[in-house]
C-alpha positions in Angstrom: 144.8 108.3 -189.5 145.4 111.4 -187.5 146.0 114.5 -189.5 144.8 112.9 -192.7 142.5 115.9 -193.4 145.1 118.7 -193.0 144.7 119.3 -196.8 141.6 121.3 -195.9 143.6 124.5 -195.4 142.2 127.9 -194.7 143.1 129.3 -198.1 141.2 126.5 -199.9 138.1 126.9 -197.6 138.0 130.6 -197.9 137.6 130.3 -201.7 134.5 128.1 -201.4 131.2 129.8 -201.0 129.3 126.6 -200.0 130.6 125.6 -196.6 127.9 123.0 -196.1 130.2 120.2 -197.1 131.9 120.6 -193.7 128.9 118.9 -192.0 130.0 115.7 -190.2 133.6 115.8 -191.6 136.6 114.5 -189.8 138.8 117.6 -189.7 141.3 116.3 -187.1 144.4 118.5 -186.9 143.2 120.8 -189.7 144.7 124.3 -189.9 141.8 126.7 -190.4 143.7 129.8 -189.2 142.4 132.9 -190.9 139.6 131.0 -192.5 136.2 132.7 -193.1 133.7 130.0 -192.0 131.0 132.5 -191.1 127.5 130.9 -191.3 129.2 127.6 -192.2 127.6 124.3 -191.1 130.1 122.3 -189.0 127.5 120.3 -187.2 128.8 116.9 -186.2 132.3 117.7 -187.5 135.4 116.4 -185.6 137.7 119.3 -185.0 140.0 117.6 -182.6 143.4 119.5 -182.5 142.2 122.0 -185.1 143.8 125.5 -185.3 141.1 128.2 -185.5 143.4 131.1 -184.9 142.0 134.4 -186.4 139.1 132.5 -188.0 135.7 134.1 -188.5 133.1 131.7 -187.2 130.3 134.3 -186.9 126.9 132.5 -187.2 128.5 129.1 -187.8 126.7 126.0 -186.6 128.7 123.7 -184.3 125.9 121.5 -183.0 127.3 118.1 -181.9 130.8 119.0 -183.2 133.8 117.5 -181.4 136.0 120.4 -180.2 138.7 118.7 -178.2 142.1 120.6 -177.9 141.1 123.4 -180.4 143.3 126.5 -180.6 141.0 129.5 -180.4 143.4 132.5 -180.5 141.7 135.8 -181.6 138.8 133.8 -183.1 135.5 135.4 -183.9 133.0 133.1 -182.2 129.6 132.1 -183.7 127.9 134.6 -181.4 130.1 137.4 -182.6 132.3 137.7 -179.5 136.1 137.2 -179.6 137.7 134.1 -178.0 140.4 136.2 -176.4 137.6 137.9 -174.3 136.1 134.5 -173.4 139.1 132.8 -171.7 140.6 132.0 -175.1 137.8 129.7 -176.2 134.5 129.8 -178.1 133.1 126.7 -176.5 130.6 128.7 -174.4 129.8 131.1 -177.2 128.6 128.7 -179.9 
């Protein structure tokens, strides 16, 4: 069911200090704009069609994550760079 996990919104995620629960989750279509996911473990997560606009992903782990059709506008990539300076993606800066 596409979009079933949209309930994981940025405001809810930002309030949780333990981001380890994201590991391996199906987050298809999730809106994580403005979320602070720094040092979060998103390894193995499915982020197809996710919106990561203005998200802070500094130090986050995306090993084996599915990142198809992700929106990366003004996103802080795991390596600390900005997606806007990397061709509007973080895929080469994980």
